[in-house]
N, C-alpha and C positions, 0 to 999 in steps of 0.2 A: 458518536454520530457518523464519523467517517466510515467505520466498520459497517454500520447499518446501510450505508449507501451501496457499498460493493457486495453486501450480502444478497442484494436483489440482482439476479443474473442480468436483467434487462438494463441495469444501471452500471454494469462493470464493462471495462474495455481494456484491451491490451494494445501496446504499440502507439499509444497517444496518452497525453495527460487527461484530456477530456475531448468529448465530441458533442456537437449539437444534434438536434433531431434529424437533420439531413445526413449525418455521418461525417461532417467536416471537422477537422481538428480545431479546437477552440481553447482559450484560456480556461482553466478550471474555476477561476473566479468570475467568469462572465455569466451573466444571468441566463443566457441561452444554453449553457452547458447542461446536458441531461445524463450523460454517462461518463464514468471516471475510472482511471487506473487507481491503484492503491495510494500513490502519492498525490494524485490529483484530487481524490476525495478528501485527503487531509488538508490540502491547500484550500479546498472549497469551504471547509467548516472552521478553520482556525485563523484567528487574526495574526498579523505580523507584529503589531505594535507592542504587545505586552509580554513577549517571550513564550507565549503558549505554543505557537507553531514550532519554534526551535526545540523546545523541550519534548514535544510530542514526536517530532521528526527524529530526534536523537534516540528515543526509545524504539521507534519503528525500525530505524537503521540497525540498531543492535539486534533486534529480533530477526531482521532480514539476514544479517551475517550469520546468526546461529542456524537458520534454515539452510543457507548456502553451505555452511560448514558440514552439516549433516549429509549433503550431497557431494562432499569432497571438493567444493569450490571455495577458494580463498581469493580475496580481492586486495588490491593495493589500498592503503588507508585513504587515498583520495577518491576512490571509486564508490559510487552509491550502490547499496545492496537492494534497496526497495524496488527500483525499476527492474532489476535483474530477476528478483523473485516473481514480480508481476508478469514479466514477458516470457520467462523461461518455464515457470511452473503453473501459472494461472490462478484463478479466483480462489480455489480451496486453499492453496498455499498462502495466499494473501490474507484470507480470513484467519488462518492459523498464526500468521505473522502478527496480525492485530491482536489476537488473543494473548500471545506471548508478551507483546508490548504493553497491553493493558494489565497483565499480571494474572490471567486466568491460569490457576495451577494445573488444571487438567490438560491444558494445551502443551505445556512445556515437557510433559512426559508422554504425550500421545505418540504413537508409532505410525501414524498415518503416512502412507507413501506420498511423496510429492509427485 
């Protein structure tokens, strides 16, 4: 569901978790949010209370680290990879990050340039 949100270029954003129709930054969980970064989209569709969000975020973080490693970028273990992939490489890299996290075997061996 989160991947489907950012697959639509009109619903994807960089440098903010989410924005409303007027372009103002807004919480990704707010009902007025219309476009999202890769992390904001995940926050928008996953609940906090049952561990679904944490498990999905962990998979997305691992995929983000793999994409950054391909580009020669390593992060301290306390730094988030997802926002960096989002803001440095854009929507196509984020879609690939989601594919890796979801387990799409074609994406993990793809040689797409970031």
